[in-house]
C-alpha positions as CSV (number, residue, x, y, z in Angstrom):
1,M,123.3,207.2,104.4
2,S,122.9,209.2,107.5
3,Q,125.7,210.1,109.8
4,K,124.1,207.9,112.5
5,T,124.1,204.8,110.2
6,K,127.7,205.2,109.3
7,R,128.8,205.3,112.9
8,Y,126.7,202.1,113.6
9,L,128.4,200.2,110.8
10,M,131.9,201.2,111.9
11,L,131.1,200.0,115.4
12,I,130.0,196.6,114.1
13,A,133.3,196.3,112.1
14,A,135.4,197.2,115.1
15,V,133.6,194.5,117.2
16,G,134.4,191.9,114.5
17,V,138.1,192.7,114.5
18,L,138.2,192.3,118.3
19,A,136.4,189.0,118.0
20,V,139.0,187.6,115.6
21,A,141.8,188.9,117.7
22,A,140.4,187.4,120.9
23,G,139.0,184.0,119.6
24,G,140.5,183.3,116.2
25,A,144.1,183.4,117.4
26,G,143.7,180.1,119.3
27,T,143.2,178.3,116.0
28,F,146.8,178.9,114.8
29,A,149.0,178.2,118.0
30,S,149.1,175.8,121.0
31,F,151.5,174.6,123.8
32,N,153.6,171.5,122.7
33,A,156.8,169.6,123.5
34,E,158.6,166.5,122.2
35,T,161.8,164.3,122.4
36,A,163.4,161.9,120.0
37,N,165.3,158.6,120.6
38,N,167.3,158.2,117.3
39,G,169.6,155.5,116.0
40,N,168.1,152.4,117.8
41,Y,170.0,149.2,116.8
42,F,169.9,145.5,117.4
43,A,172.6,142.9,116.4
44,T,172.5,139.2,117.0
45,G,175.4,137.7,118.9
46,T,177.5,134.7,117.9
47,L,177.8,131.2,119.3
48,F,180.8,129.5,117.9
49,L,182.3,126.3,119.1
50,H,186.0,125.6,118.7
51,T,187.4,122.1,119.6
52,T,191.1,121.4,119.7
53,K,192.7,118.0,120.3
54,S,195.8,118.4,122.4
55,G,198.6,119.0,119.9
56,G,196.1,119.1,117.0
57,T,194.3,121.6,114.8
58,T,191.5,123.7,116.0
59,C,188.1,122.7,114.5
60,K,185.8,125.8,114.1
61,S,182.1,125.6,113.7
62,E,181.8,128.9,111.9
63,I,183.7,127.9,108.8
64,N,180.6,126.1,107.6
65,A,177.5,127.5,106.1
66,N,174.7,128.1,108.7
67,N,177.2,127.2,111.5
68,A,176.7,123.5,110.7
69,N,179.1,122.2,113.3
70,I,178.0,118.6,112.8
71,T,179.9,118.6,109.5
72,A,182.7,120.9,110.5
73,N,185.8,120.6,108.4
74,G,189.3,120.3,109.8
75,C,188.4,118.3,112.9
76,D,191.1,115.8,114.0
77,V,190.5,112.2,114.5
78,L,190.5,111.7,118.3
79,F,191.4,108.0,118.4
80,N,193.3,105.9,115.9
81,T,194.2,103.0,118.2
82,I,195.3,99.8,116.6
83,H,196.3,96.5,118.2
84,L,194.1,97.2,121.3
85,G,194.8,94.6,124.0
86,V,192.9,93.3,127.0
87,N,192.2,95.7,129.9
88,Q,193.9,98.6,128.1
89,T,193.0,102.3,128.6
90,T,193.6,105.1,126.1
91,T,192.8,108.7,126.5
92,V,192.7,111.9,124.5
93,N,192.6,115.5,125.7
94,L,190.1,117.9,124.0
95,K,189.6,121.7,124.6
96,L,186.1,123.0,124.1
97,E,185.9,126.8,123.6
98,N,183.0,129.2,123.1
99,A,184.6,131.6,120.6
100,G,181.4,133.6,120.2
101,S,179.9,136.6,122.1
102,V,176.9,134.8,123.6
103,N,177.0,132.6,126.7
104,A,176.2,128.9,126.0
105,S,173.8,127.5,128.6
106,Q,174.1,123.9,127.4
107,L,176.9,121.6,126.5
108,A,176.1,118.2,125.0
109,F,177.6,115.5,122.9
110,A,176.3,112.7,120.7
111,L,177.5,110.2,118.1
112,G,177.5,111.5,114.6
113,Q,176.9,107.9,113.5
114,A,176.1,104.8,115.5
115,C,179.1,102.7,116.5
116,A,179.8,100.2,113.8
117,N,181.6,96.9,114.3
118,G,183.9,95.4,111.7
119,V,187.1,93.7,110.9
120,P,190.2,95.8,110.2
121,T,191.9,95.8,106.8
122,L,195.2,93.9,106.8
123,A,196.4,95.2,103.4
124,Q,195.3,96.3,100.0
125,P,196.7,95.1,96.6
126,T,199.2,97.4,95.1
127,S,198.4,96.0,91.6
128,P,195.3,94.5,90.1
129,V,194.5,90.9,91.0
130,P,193.2,88.9,88.0
131,S,190.7,86.1,88.3
132,G,191.8,82.5,87.9
133,A,194.8,80.7,89.5
134,T,196.7,82.9,91.8
135,T,200.1,82.3,93.4
136,S,201.0,85.7,95.0
137,I,199.5,89.1,95.6
138,A,201.5,92.3,95.9
139,V,200.2,94.2,98.9
140,S,200.9,97.3,100.9
141,A,203.3,96.6,103.8
142,L,201.7,94.2,106.3
143,P,201.3,95.8,109.8
144,Q,201.8,92.4,111.4
145,A,203.3,89.0,110.7
146,V,200.9,86.5,109.0
147,L,201.6,82.8,109.4
148,K,201.2,80.0,106.9
149,G,197.7,78.6,106.9
150,T,196.0,81.9,108.0
151,Q,192.7,82.4,106.2
152,L,192.2,85.8,104.6
153,T,189.3,87.4,102.8
154,I,189.7,89.6,99.8
155,S,186.6,91.8,99.0
156,E,185.5,94.6,96.8
157,G,182.0,95.8,96.2
158,I,179.7,92.8,96.3
159,N,182.5,90.3,95.6
160,S,184.3,88.4,98.4
161,E,186.5,85.3,98.4
162,N,188.8,83.5,100.7
163,L,192.6,83.2,100.4
164,I,194.9,80.8,102.3
165,V,198.4,82.0,103.1
166,N,200.9,79.4,101.8
167,A,204.0,80.8,103.5
168,D,204.9,82.9,106.5
169,A,204.9,86.6,105.8
170,A,206.8,88.9,108.2
171,S,205.6,92.3,109.4
172,G,206.3,94.8,106.6
173,A,206.2,92.2,103.9
174,T,204.8,93.4,100.6
175,T,203.9,90.0,99.1
176,L,201.4,87.3,100.1
177,D,202.0,83.8,98.9
178,V,198.6,82.3,98.2
179,T,199.7,79.4,95.9
180,G,196.8,77.1,95.2
181,T,194.1,79.8,95.3
182,T,191.7,80.2,92.4
183,L,189.7,83.4,92.2
184,T,186.3,83.7,90.5
185,N,186.5,87.5,90.4
186,S,189.2,90.0,89.6
187,Y,190.1,92.8,92.1
188,T,191.5,96.3,91.8
189,T,193.9,98.1,94.2
190,A,190.7,99.4,96.0
191,A,190.1,95.8,97.3
192,N,190.5,95.0,101.0
193,I,192.3,92.0,102.4
194,K,191.4,91.1,105.9
195,I,192.1,88.2,108.3
196,T,188.9,86.2,108.2
197,A,186.9,86.5,111.5
198,T,186.9,83.0,112.7
199,F,185.9,83.6,116.3
200,G,182.2,84.4,115.8
201,S,180.7,87.8,115.8
202,A,183.2,90.2,117.3
203,N,181.5,93.2,118.9
204,L,183.8,96.0,120.2
205,C,181.1,98.6,120.4
206,S,179.3,96.9,123.3
207,N,182.6,96.2,125.1
208,L,184.6,99.4,124.9
209,Q,183.9,101.5,128.0
210,F,183.7,105.3,127.6
211,T,184.1,108.3,130.0
212,I,184.3,112.1,129.8
213,Q,186.4,113.7,132.5
214,E,186.5,117.4,133.1
215,M,189.9,118.8,134.1
216,D,191.3,122.1,135.0
217,T,193.4,124.3,132.7
218,N,195.8,122.3,130.5
219,W,194.3,119.0,131.7
220,S,196.5,118.9,134.7
221,T,194.1,117.8,137.5
222,N,190.8,115.9,137.5
223,Q,187.9,118.0,138.6
224,K,184.7,116.1,137.9
225,C,183.3,113.1,136.0
226,I,180.8,114.5,133.6
227,Y,180.0,111.3,131.7
228,P,178.6,108.9,132.7
229,T,176.8,110.7,135.6
230,A,178.7,109.0,138.4
231,G,179.6,112.0,140.6
232,G,182.9,112.4,142.3
233,T,186.2,113.8,141.1
234,T,187.4,111.0,138.8
235,C,185.4,108.9,136.3
236,S,185.3,105.2,136.8
237,F,185.0,102.9,133.8
238,S,182.0,100.6,133.8
239,P,180.6,97.8,131.7
240,S,177.3,99.6,131.8
241,S,178.7,102.7,130.0
242,T,179.9,101.5,126.6
243,I,180.2,103.2,123.2
244,S,177.2,101.2,122.0
245,G,175.1,102.9,124.7
246,I,175.7,106.3,123.3
247,T,173.1,107.4,120.8
248,T,172.9,110.0,118.0
249,T,170.6,112.0,120.3
250,L,172.3,114.8,122.3
251,N,173.5,113.8,125.8
252,D,173.3,116.9,128.0
253,L,176.5,117.3,130.0
254,T,175.5,120.7,131.6
255,P,174.2,119.4,135.0
256,D,177.5,117.6,135.7
257,L,179.9,120.4,134.9
258,W,182.5,121.3,137.5
259,T,181.1,124.1,139.6
260,G,184.5,125.6,140.2
261,S,185.0,126.5,136.6
262,P,185.4,130.2,135.8
263,S,182.3,129.9,133.6
264,A,180.3,127.9,136.1
265,T,177.1,129.9,135.6
266,N,177.1,128.8,132.0
267,A,177.9,125.6,130.1
268,I,180.6,127.6,128.4
269,G,180.5,131.4,128.8
270,A,181.4,133.7,125.9
271,G,185.1,133.5,125.4
272,K,185.5,130.7,127.9
273,T,187.1,127.3,127.6
274,R,186.6,123.9,129.2
275,W,189.3,121.1,129.2
276,I,188.1,117.5,129.1
277,Q,189.6,114.1,128.8
278,I,187.9,111.4,126.9
279,G,188.7,107.8,128.0
280,V,188.2,104.4,126.3
281,K,189.0,101.1,128.0
282,S,188.9,97.6,126.8
283,P,187.6,95.2,129.5
284,S,189.5,92.5,131.2
285,T,186.8,90.1,130.0
286,F,187.9,90.3,126.4
287,T,187.9,86.8,124.8
288,N,188.9,85.4,121.4
289,A,185.5,86.7,120.1
290,Q,187.0,90.2,120.2
291,Q,190.2,89.4,118.4
292,N,190.7,91.0,115.0
293,A,187.8,93.3,115.3
294,D,187.4,97.0,114.9
295,A,184.8,99.7,115.9
296,T,184.3,103.1,114.2
297,F,182.2,106.0,115.4
298,D,182.0,109.8,115.1
299,L,181.7,112.2,118.0
300,R,180.0,115.6,117.7
301,W,179.9,118.4,120.3
302,H,177.1,120.9,120.8
303,I,176.6,124.1,122.6
304,E,173.4,126.0,122.8
305,Q,171.9,129.2,124.3
306,A,168.6,127.9,125.8
């Protein structure tokens, strides 16, 4: 190889090195920048309803699976009124608290079961009552006096028979004289003895008037009538607003809430409480048809984040 050829090859090699240095370097590096937002997290809030009858035990929705407040355990009976007279009003105070972390935008109530009419139990046998001729029945203490000649009904399961009281029995008595009675069936201590309804079909549900009154802290002052929707500061009882008119479908109370409440922008804000008074009144138009009758119903309360 001549000297001239060697110099030519060396020149070509040098040009290749320069080409790699100039162009190939861009293949392995570039401008870049980045940021990272780490640890993102979501958690659902809680919507817990606590109801407390004045002087009673707090009923808590969260003690049940799936927050099933309809079947909440530990809830007090609100009313257990016996011997209701004509034109008589009875009230109970109830505290509604959102014990969760989410604002409730709706407050509603409904009957857990439709109002049912019946006849109250006068007494129950304290020992089994055999079939056949019967002269006396040992019973739990009578809540009222029962006069001679009063017709009673003893019933258990599908069996039901009449008894005639043969001698006056004072309130608190533990024996009923039913001399002359012959029973076709026998009865256990689970049987019910009632005064026979002799005045036709007694219907308390359609006669008992019902209101829900919102009050301020500790139920000291009326603030607004929230059921029925009547407006004004104080609820008025009405024959058109009876227990039988309340259904098992939720009744929204939210539009009628007192706007002066500390949680006025929500039905019940998180951690907030409302004080309500529930009223029931027997009308002045009660007749003998409403004697010796009873009415039973369940109330349920509902809050919701709409």
